[in-house]
C-alpha positions as CSV (number, residue, x, y, z in Angstrom):
1,M,27.1,22.2,-30.6
2,D,25.7,24.1,-27.3
3,W,23.0,22.6,-25.5
4,P,20.3,24.8,-26.9
5,N,20.8,23.7,-30.2
6,Q,21.1,20.3,-29.3
7,Y,17.7,20.4,-27.3
8,L,16.0,22.1,-30.8
9,A,17.6,19.3,-32.7
10,L,15.4,16.6,-30.8
11,T,12.3,15.4,-32.1
12,D,8.9,16.5,-30.0
13,A,8.4,13.1,-28.4
14,E,12.3,13.6,-27.2
15,K,11.8,16.8,-25.9
16,E,9.1,15.5,-23.9
17,E,11.1,12.6,-22.8
18,F,14.0,15.0,-21.8
19,A,11.7,16.9,-19.6
20,R,10.4,14.0,-17.9
21,V,13.9,12.6,-17.3
22,I,15.0,16.0,-15.8
23,S,12.0,16.3,-13.3
24,L,12.6,12.5,-12.4
25,L,16.6,13.2,-11.6
26,F,15.5,16.1,-9.3
27,E,12.9,14.2,-7.8
28,R,15.1,10.8,-7.2
29,T,18.7,12.0,-7.1
30,F,20.1,8.8,-8.6
31,L,19.2,6.6,-11.7
32,V,20.4,3.1,-11.8
33,R,21.1,1.2,-15.1
34,E,18.9,-2.1,-14.1
35,E,15.9,-1.7,-11.8
36,W,13.6,-4.3,-10.5
37,D,10.5,-4.8,-12.5
38,G,7.6,-6.2,-9.9
39,K,5.3,-7.4,-12.9
40,Q,8.4,-9.4,-14.6
41,R,9.8,-10.2,-11.2
42,R,13.4,-9.8,-12.3
43,L,16.0,-6.8,-13.1
44,V,15.4,-5.0,-16.5
45,G,17.1,-2.5,-18.5
46,N,16.1,1.3,-17.0
47,R,14.9,3.3,-20.0
48,D,15.4,6.5,-18.4
49,Y,19.0,5.3,-17.9
50,R,19.5,4.9,-21.5
51,F,17.8,7.9,-22.6
52,V,20.4,10.0,-20.6
53,E,23.3,8.0,-22.0
54,R,22.3,8.8,-25.4
55,H,22.2,12.5,-24.9
56,L,24.5,12.8,-22.2
57,E,26.2,15.7,-23.4
58,L,23.0,17.5,-23.5
59,F,22.2,16.6,-20.1
60,H,25.5,17.6,-18.7
61,E,25.4,20.9,-20.3
62,Y,21.6,21.9,-19.5
63,L,22.5,20.8,-15.8
64,K,25.7,22.6,-15.7
65,A,24.0,26.0,-16.5
66,G,21.9,25.6,-13.4
67,G,25.0,24.7,-10.9
68,F,24.3,21.0,-11.1
69,E,26.8,18.0,-12.2
70,L,25.5,14.6,-13.5
71,Q,28.1,12.2,-12.2
72,L,28.2,8.8,-13.9
73,D,29.6,5.7,-12.6
74,G,29.6,3.1,-15.5
75,R,31.0,0.4,-13.5
76,L,28.3,0.6,-11.0
77,G,25.6,1.7,-13.4
78,V,24.5,4.6,-11.5
79,M,24.1,8.3,-12.2
80,A,23.8,10.8,-9.4
81,L,22.7,14.4,-9.3
82,H,25.2,16.7,-7.6
83,N,24.9,20.6,-6.8
84,R,28.4,22.4,-7.3
85,F,27.4,24.9,-4.7
86,G,26.2,22.3,-1.9
87,R,22.6,23.3,-2.2
88,N,19.5,21.5,-2.4
89,R,20.7,19.0,0.2
90,I,18.6,16.3,2.0
91,K,18.5,15.8,5.7
92,V,17.4,12.4,7.0
93,D,16.5,11.4,10.4
94,K,18.4,9.0,12.6
95,Y,16.4,6.1,11.5
96,T,17.2,6.6,7.9
97,T,20.7,7.2,8.6
98,Y,21.0,4.0,10.6
99,L,19.3,2.4,7.7
100,L,21.7,3.6,5.1
101,Y,25.0,2.7,7.3
102,T,23.3,-0.8,7.7
103,L,22.3,-1.2,3.9
104,R,25.9,-0.4,2.7
105,L,27.6,-2.8,5.1
106,L,25.0,-5.4,3.7
107,Y,25.6,-4.6,0.2
108,E,29.3,-5.1,0.7
109,E,29.2,-8.2,2.5
110,N,26.8,-9.6,0.1
111,M,28.7,-8.5,-3.0
112,E,31.9,-10.0,-1.6
113,R,30.3,-13.3,-0.7
114,V,29.0,-14.1,-4.3
115,S,30.8,-11.8,-6.8
116,T,28.9,-13.3,-9.7
117,R,25.7,-12.0,-8.8
118,R,24.6,-8.6,-10.2
119,E,21.8,-8.0,-7.3
120,V,21.7,-8.0,-3.3
121,V,18.5,-8.9,-2.1
122,V,18.1,-8.9,1.9
123,S,15.0,-9.5,4.1
124,L,13.8,-6.7,6.5
125,Q,14.8,-9.5,9.3
126,E,18.4,-9.5,8.0
127,I,18.2,-5.6,8.1
128,L,17.2,-5.5,11.4
129,A,19.7,-8.2,12.8
130,K,22.7,-6.2,11.3
131,W,21.4,-3.3,12.9
132,F,21.1,-4.8,16.4
133,A,24.5,-6.5,15.7
134,L,26.0,-3.0,15.3
135,G,24.6,-1.8,18.4
136,L,22.7,0.9,16.5
137,M,19.7,0.3,18.9
138,D,19.1,-2.3,21.4
139,R,15.3,-2.7,20.6
140,R,13.1,-2.8,17.5
141,P,12.2,0.8,16.4
142,P,8.7,1.9,16.0
143,S,7.3,0.2,12.4
144,Q,6.2,3.5,11.2
145,H,9.5,4.8,11.4
146,I,11.1,1.9,9.5
147,G,8.1,2.0,7.3
148,Q,9.1,5.8,6.4
149,A,12.7,5.3,6.2
150,L,12.3,2.6,3.8
151,S,9.8,4.4,1.5
152,R,12.1,7.3,1.5
153,L,15.2,5.2,0.2
154,R,12.7,3.6,-2.4
155,R,11.7,7.0,-3.8
156,L,15.4,8.0,-4.2
157,H,16.1,4.7,-6.1
158,V,18.5,3.3,-3.3
159,L,16.0,0.4,-2.5
160,A,13.3,-1.7,-4.3
161,R,10.7,-3.7,-2.8
162,V,10.9,-7.3,-4.0
163,E,8.2,-8.9,-2.1
164,G,6.0,-8.6,1.2
165,S,4.6,-5.4,2.9
166,P,7.2,-2.8,4.3
167,Q,6.2,-3.9,8.1
168,D,6.8,-7.7,7.3
169,L,9.8,-9.2,8.8
170,D,10.0,-11.4,5.9
171,S,9.6,-9.0,3.2
172,R,12.7,-8.9,0.6
173,W,14.5,-5.6,-0.4
174,M,16.9,-5.3,-3.2
175,I,19.7,-3.1,-2.6
176,Y,20.8,-0.8,-5.7
177,P,24.4,-0.1,-6.3
178,S,23.5,3.6,-5.6
179,I,24.0,2.9,-1.8
180,V,27.7,3.1,-2.8
181,R,27.0,6.7,-4.3
182,A,24.9,7.6,-1.4
183,V,27.3,6.4,1.6
184,P,30.7,6.4,0.2
185,D,33.8,4.8,2.4
186,E,34.7,8.0,4.0
187,R,31.1,8.5,5.2
188,I,31.0,5.1,6.5
189,N,33.8,6.3,8.9
190,H,32.5,9.6,9.8
191,L,29.2,7.9,10.6
192,Y,31.0,5.2,12.8
193,E,32.6,8.3,14.5
194,Q,29.6,10.2,15.0
195,M,27.8,7.1,16.7
196,Q,30.8,6.6,18.9
197,K,30.5,10.5,20.0
198,A,26.7,9.6,20.8
199,E,27.6,6.9,23.1
200,L,25.7,4.2,21.2
201,W,28.4,1.8,22.7
202,P,29.4,1.9,26.4
203,A,33.1,2.9,26.9
204,S,35.8,0.2,27.9
205,G,35.2,-0.6,31.6
206,D,31.7,0.7,31.4
207,S,29.2,-0.8,33.8
208,G,27.4,-2.2,31.0
209,A,30.1,-5.2,30.8
210,G,29.1,-8.6,31.5
211,E,29.6,-10.2,34.9
212,N,32.6,-12.0,33.7
213,G,34.4,-9.3,32.2
214,G,33.0,-10.1,28.8
215,A,32.3,-7.7,25.9
216,A,29.8,-5.2,27.0
217,K,26.3,-5.4,25.5
218,P,25.4,-2.5,23.1
219,V,23.3,0.1,25.1
220,H,21.2,2.7,23.0
221,R,21.7,6.0,24.6
222,E,20.7,9.6,23.0
223,P,21.6,9.0,19.1
224,P,22.9,11.7,17.0
225,G,20.4,14.2,15.5
226,E,19.5,14.5,11.6
227,E,22.6,13.7,9.4
228,E,23.2,14.6,6.0
229,V,24.4,11.7,3.9
230,G,27.0,12.1,1.5
231,D,27.1,11.4,-2.2
232,G,30.3,10.4,-4.1
233,D,32.1,13.4,-3.3
234,G,31.2,13.3,0.5
235,D,28.5,16.2,0.1
236,A,25.1,15.7,1.1
237,W,22.5,14.4,-1.2
238,D,21.5,16.6,-4.1
239,S,17.6,16.6,-4.6
240,E,14.5,18.9,-5.0
241,A,13.0,16.2,-2.8
242,G,13.9,17.9,0.6
243,E,10.7,18.9,1.5
244,E,8.8,15.9,0.3
245,S,6.2,14.3,2.5
246,W,7.0,10.7,4.2
247,D,3.8,9.5,2.4
248,D,4.8,7.3,-0.2
249,A,2.6,7.9,-3.3
250,S,3.5,4.7,-4.9
251,E,2.6,2.5,-2.2
252,G,0.4,-0.5,-3.3
253,E,1.4,0.4,-7.1
254,G,4.4,-2.0,-7.1
255,D,8.0,-1.0,-7.5
256,A,9.5,0.3,-10.3
């Protein structure tokens, strides 16, 4: 059955749900199987993800007609919207780029440490500590830039705030498995190369080395410009949200 007939076979309530979830996919790019519920204080099943699973062929065929692919990773429990023509890309600023890079590394480290856990939760203090340890910057960036980067990744379903305010160093953040799709292995290598080219670390023999010939202290110089962050195929994120405001409309309402 082709997608128009599949759509017509839906009930009126299902058609409304279909329209809502399609809009959500274009807004968020990612859907995760389980998401943080701020009221219940735990991970719960994502009904939108389940709805797509039940009507997967319809979603695939409908999106395909518009040049999009719905990529499903059942192992991670992540769905990602991808444009076959490389359009609808989001360019993120340097702070969001550094945050993505840091979150991906923290996610992998935590998953390797406790393989039985389904979720990874870190504090903002841990995120910034890793940021500095990587030599991405030698001082804490302005709070508003951190808050904007965190808010954008929340809206794209890469992060969820578990507790605390975005500016609070003790605030805790859940890293969704969608981070693996947002920053795949090859993209980590690319970002590392870009950062080296931007001279975020002094070269061997640089005057930044310690007095006793020890390792050079990371020095922040001019960072790379806007970075396109890849999805699972190494392409940039696909989303209609590229022109959205930094303002987080959900602020104060709790995380989904």
